[in-house]
Backbone bond lengths (Angstrom), bond angles and torsions (degrees), N, CA, C in turn:
res aa  C-N    CA-C-N  psi(-1)  N-CA   C-N-CA  omega(-1)  CA-C   N-CA-C  phi
1 M - - - 1.441 - - 1.535 108.29 -
2 T 1.328 117.13 131.71 1.457 121.03 178.88 1.515 109.76 -105.34
3 S 1.318 115.22 153.94 1.459 120.98 -178.65 1.520 109.85 -103.29
4 D 1.322 115.79 142.76 1.456 120.71 177.69 1.530 111.78 -82.98
5 V 1.316 116.91 -9.53 1.459 121.41 -175.32 1.528 109.37 -99.92
6 S 1.333 116.30 125.24 1.462 120.70 179.31 1.522 110.70 -83.04
7 G 1.310 115.00 165.52 1.459 120.70 177.32 1.522 112.12 -60.18
8 I 1.319 116.61 -37.88 1.473 120.48 179.08 1.522 110.27 -64.72
9 E 1.316 117.24 -39.87 1.467 120.12 179.47 1.531 111.00 -66.01
10 I 1.318 116.90 -38.14 1.471 120.79 177.48 1.525 109.82 -63.84
11 L 1.329 116.38 -46.62 1.465 120.13 178.56 1.529 111.06 -64.16
12 S 1.334 116.59 -37.34 1.458 121.35 178.97 1.523 110.66 -61.34
13 R 1.312 117.27 -41.85 1.469 121.05 178.40 1.524 110.91 -64.09
14 K 1.326 116.06 -39.12 1.472 119.53 177.84 1.527 110.30 -66.62
15 A 1.331 116.39 -40.88 1.465 120.53 179.37 1.524 111.43 -63.69
16 S 1.327 116.32 -30.30 1.464 120.53 179.96 1.522 112.27 -66.51
17 K 1.318 116.06 -16.11 1.467 120.88 -179.67 1.521 112.29 -101.61
18 R 1.338 116.86 2.58 1.468 120.19 -176.92 1.518 111.30 -120.54
19 E 1.311 114.75 124.29 1.469 121.49 176.28 1.527 108.41 -58.71
20 G 1.314 116.32 140.63 1.454 120.71 178.28 1.521 113.16 104.57
21 F 1.328 116.53 -10.29 1.456 121.26 176.18 1.523 109.20 -110.33
22 L 1.330 115.83 147.56 1.462 119.24 179.54 1.527 111.88 -62.83
23 G 1.312 118.03 -24.61 1.458 120.21 176.58 1.513 111.65 -58.66
24 S 1.323 116.57 -42.73 1.463 121.77 178.07 1.529 110.48 -65.59
25 L 1.312 115.30 -43.09 1.463 121.07 178.93 1.528 110.13 -61.41
26 L 1.324 117.42 -46.79 1.465 121.58 -179.19 1.518 111.31 -62.91
27 L 1.319 116.17 -41.32 1.461 120.73 179.13 1.530 111.08 -64.41
28 T 1.335 116.64 -40.66 1.463 121.37 178.25 1.527 110.84 -63.55
29 I 1.325 116.62 -45.59 1.462 120.73 179.27 1.530 110.23 -61.98
30 A 1.328 116.95 -42.93 1.468 120.51 179.17 1.529 110.42 -61.25
31 A 1.321 116.61 -44.43 1.466 120.53 -178.88 1.528 111.07 -66.56
32 E 1.317 117.32 -45.03 1.465 121.23 -179.45 1.524 111.90 -64.78
33 S 1.325 116.32 -36.25 1.462 121.13 -178.88 1.524 112.03 -87.82
34 Q 1.323 115.78 -7.64 1.469 122.69 -177.90 1.527 111.31 55.92
35 V 1.340 114.14 48.91 1.462 121.57 177.17 1.527 108.52 -130.19
36 S 1.314 116.35 171.62 1.462 121.10 178.66 1.528 110.52 -83.54
37 M 1.324 114.85 165.53 1.462 119.65 175.80 1.529 109.87 -63.60
38 S 1.318 117.30 -32.78 1.469 120.64 176.98 1.525 110.95 -62.47
39 D 1.335 116.22 -37.70 1.466 120.57 177.41 1.527 110.93 -65.34
40 V 1.328 116.20 -40.46 1.466 120.32 178.29 1.525 109.41 -65.27
41 A 1.338 116.59 -42.55 1.472 120.84 178.07 1.527 110.46 -60.60
42 S 1.324 116.79 -41.62 1.475 120.57 177.98 1.518 110.94 -62.84
43 R 1.306 115.88 -39.78 1.470 120.56 -178.73 1.523 111.62 -59.39
44 I 1.332 116.46 -38.28 1.472 119.69 -179.06 1.529 111.48 -98.40
45 K 1.342 114.69 10.48 1.470 121.67 177.65 1.529 111.94 56.64
46 C 1.327 115.14 41.37 1.462 121.51 179.10 1.526 108.38 -93.53
47 P 1.330 117.80 124.87 1.462 118.95 175.59 1.532 109.69 -56.54
48 P 1.322 118.45 133.21 1.469 121.36 -176.11 1.530 113.39 -52.74
49 E 1.327 116.90 -35.89 1.464 119.69 -179.33 1.534 112.38 -70.41
50 N 1.329 117.76 -13.06 1.468 121.47 179.87 1.525 113.40 -100.17
51 L 1.325 117.01 -1.25 1.463 120.59 -177.81 1.530 111.70 -60.81
52 S 1.314 116.94 -37.17 1.472 120.35 179.50 1.521 111.63 -64.91
53 I 1.336 116.75 -43.36 1.469 117.68 -179.40 1.530 110.74 -71.71
54 L 1.324 117.67 -31.98 1.465 120.66 174.95 1.524 109.97 -63.93
55 S 1.317 116.63 -41.35 1.470 121.35 -179.46 1.521 112.46 -61.94
56 L 1.327 116.74 -27.86 1.467 121.05 -178.68 1.526 113.11 -82.68
57 C 1.324 117.09 -9.58 1.465 120.40 179.04 1.525 109.99 -73.57
58 K 1.315 115.85 145.77 1.462 120.55 173.65 1.529 108.07 -70.82
59 T 1.335 115.68 151.87 1.466 118.62 177.17 1.531 108.91 -67.82
60 P 1.323 116.83 148.54 1.473 119.21 179.53 1.529 111.00 -64.09
61 R 1.307 114.73 148.44 1.460 119.17 176.27 1.522 108.97 -66.97
62 E 1.324 116.72 142.83 1.461 121.06 -174.44 1.523 113.23 -77.66
63 A 1.325 117.38 -24.62 1.463 120.50 -178.22 1.531 109.87 -60.82
64 A 1.316 115.40 134.20 1.470 121.66 -174.54 1.526 112.79 -54.68
65 E 1.325 117.63 -36.37 1.465 119.58 -176.72 1.527 112.99 -70.00
66 Y 1.339 118.25 -15.45 1.465 121.92 179.98 1.524 113.64 -111.77
67 F 1.314 117.04 -26.80 1.458 121.65 -170.35 1.529 112.46 -55.06
68 A 1.309 118.34 -54.38 1.471 121.69 -176.47 1.525 111.34 -61.83
69 S 1.314 116.88 -41.75 1.461 120.85 178.92 1.527 111.32 -64.15
70 D 1.324 116.66 -43.79 1.463 120.42 178.74 1.526 110.67 -62.99
71 I 1.322 117.05 -43.68 1.469 121.40 179.15 1.528 109.96 -60.91
72 R 1.319 116.77 -44.30 1.470 120.86 -179.43 1.530 110.38 -60.68
73 K 1.326 116.59 -46.74 1.469 120.47 -178.80 1.533 111.10 -63.74
74 I 1.324 116.65 -43.34 1.467 120.61 -179.60 1.526 110.43 -65.07
75 S 1.328 116.59 -43.76 1.469 119.29 -177.65 1.529 110.99 -67.81
76 E 1.312 117.71 -37.16 1.474 120.10 177.05 1.528 110.27 -65.79
77 Y 1.316 116.85 -41.50 1.459 121.87 -178.89 1.528 112.26 -66.83
78 S 1.333 116.20 -40.63 1.467 120.28 -173.97 1.522 113.88 -96.33
79 G 1.326 117.03 -12.67 1.462 120.26 -179.81 1.509 114.47 79.47
80 C 1.338 117.32 17.52 1.461 119.43 179.31 1.530 110.30 -97.70
81 D 1.316 115.98 170.11 1.461 122.42 -179.50 1.527 109.41 -78.07
82 G 1.315 116.97 120.07 1.458 121.89 -176.67 1.518 113.92 -62.14
83 G 1.316 117.08 -41.52 1.468 120.37 179.52 1.516 111.79 -64.42
84 E 1.320 115.93 -43.04 1.469 119.97 178.92 1.526 111.11 -68.08
85 L 1.335 116.75 -37.65 1.462 120.27 177.30 1.523 110.20 -64.07
86 A 1.332 117.00 -42.82 1.469 120.55 178.39 1.525 110.36 -60.14
87 N 1.336 117.28 -43.13 1.463 120.99 178.08 1.525 111.05 -61.25
88 L 1.312 116.12 -41.57 1.461 121.29 -179.70 1.528 111.22 -64.57
89 V 1.327 116.02 -42.25 1.471 120.51 178.79 1.523 110.10 -64.32
90 R 1.315 118.00 -42.98 1.470 121.29 178.57 1.532 110.77 -64.12
91 E 1.319 117.32 -37.78 1.461 121.27 177.16 1.535 109.81 -62.59
92 Y 1.323 115.72 -43.77 1.464 120.95 177.99 1.534 110.39 -61.41
93 Q 1.322 116.89 -43.41 1.467 120.41 179.73 1.523 110.85 -61.55
94 A 1.322 116.95 -37.96 1.471 120.81 177.79 1.524 110.52 -67.06
95 I 1.328 117.11 -42.76 1.469 120.94 178.10 1.520 109.98 -60.41
96 R 1.322 116.21 -46.00 1.465 121.29 -179.45 1.528 111.17 -63.70
97 A 1.321 116.88 -41.33 1.464 120.56 179.67 1.523 110.86 -64.23
98 M 1.324 116.79 -39.97 1.466 120.02 179.42 1.526 110.87 -68.33
99 R 1.331 116.78 -36.32 1.467 119.70 177.43 1.524 111.52 -67.08
100 D 1.334 116.04 -36.67 1.460 121.20 -177.33 1.524 113.21 -80.07
101 F 1.335 117.28 -15.49 1.459 121.69 -176.92 1.520 110.51 -72.20
102 E 1.304 115.88 124.35 1.464 121.74 176.88 1.522 108.08 -123.61
103 P 1.325 116.18 96.49 1.463 118.28 -176.93 1.527 111.51 -67.31
104 T 1.313 114.39 143.27 1.452 120.23 173.70 1.516 107.74 -91.65
105 V 1.298 117.14 170.33 1.466 120.40 179.46 1.509 110.15 -59.22
106 S 1.332 117.41 -44.89 1.458 119.57 -176.72 1.525 111.71 -66.75
107 S 1.353 118.15 -37.26 1.456 118.45 179.09 1.525 110.25 -70.08
108 H 1.327 117.12 -32.87 1.466 121.00 177.01 1.528 109.94 -64.54
109 E 1.342 116.78 -44.49 1.461 120.06 178.53 1.518 110.97 -64.37
110 T 1.321 117.33 -38.39 1.460 121.24 179.08 1.519 110.29 -64.23
111 M 1.339 116.64 -42.22 1.460 119.28 178.11 1.516 110.92 -63.37
112 L 1.324 117.22 -39.85 1.456 120.27 179.03 1.523 110.58 -65.13
113 M 1.334 116.61 -41.54 1.462 119.48 179.29 1.526 110.35 -64.31
114 A 1.330 116.95 -38.97 1.459 120.26 -179.50 1.521 111.29 -66.53
115 A 1.307 117.32 -25.34 1.458 121.15 -178.49 1.525 112.82 -84.00
116 R 1.306 118.14 -12.34 1.462 120.68 -178.04 1.514 111.05 -76.63
117 D 1.329 115.51 145.64 1.461 120.89 176.87 1.524 110.90 -81.32
118 K 1.328 116.55 -34.59 1.462 121.80 -175.15 1.516 109.69 -131.30
119 K 1.318 114.67 165.63 1.463 119.50 172.92 1.528 108.00 -71.57
120 P 1.328 116.63 151.35 1.467 118.13 174.38 1.525 110.04 -60.00
121 R 1.333 117.09 151.88 1.457 122.34 -176.82 1.530 111.75 -53.61
122 S 1.323 118.80 -40.20 1.457 121.05 -178.96 1.525 111.12 -62.06
123 Q 1.325 117.89 -36.80 1.471 119.95 179.10 1.530 110.50 -72.95
124 V 1.324 117.86 -35.80 1.469 120.91 177.97 1.523 109.18 -63.12
125 D 1.332 117.95 -44.13 1.461 121.86 178.84 1.523 111.34 -63.44
126 D 1.342 117.41 -41.79 1.470 121.71 179.77 1.514 110.47 -64.98
127 D 1.348 118.43 -39.31 1.454 122.01 -178.69 1.517 112.17 -67.27
128 S 1.334 118.05 -29.21 1.455 121.24 -177.54 1.529 112.24 -74.48
129 H 1.355 117.74 -18.42 1.465 120.97 -179.26 1.514 112.18 -89.93
130 E 1.321 118.43 -1.03 1.475 119.42 -177.14 1.486 112.06 -85.04
């Protein structure tokens, strides 16, 4: 009996479950956007047959001095569009940052104050007596 699944595809599936691999990043983007992995591959102009090897790549380093170089190397290796891949990685970083953000009470109040157009009436009245 022969298997239709190659070794690279098996490794790609494992990489999709591990943080630090593009497979995980691609899966997260697909889930957040509610699209298929094929749709994500199309977005970055990745040939469908190269999606497995792209998934096995490590995510680019976030530091500015490495990011562009890592994106270029990954896109050349996988045949995808480097600019679109960079956009996708930045989108993933934003999603991850928002998930990791845990506002405190004081930061929540500060955000609410920043969103107001005017001072609360009590502060306006207090300011007029000075």
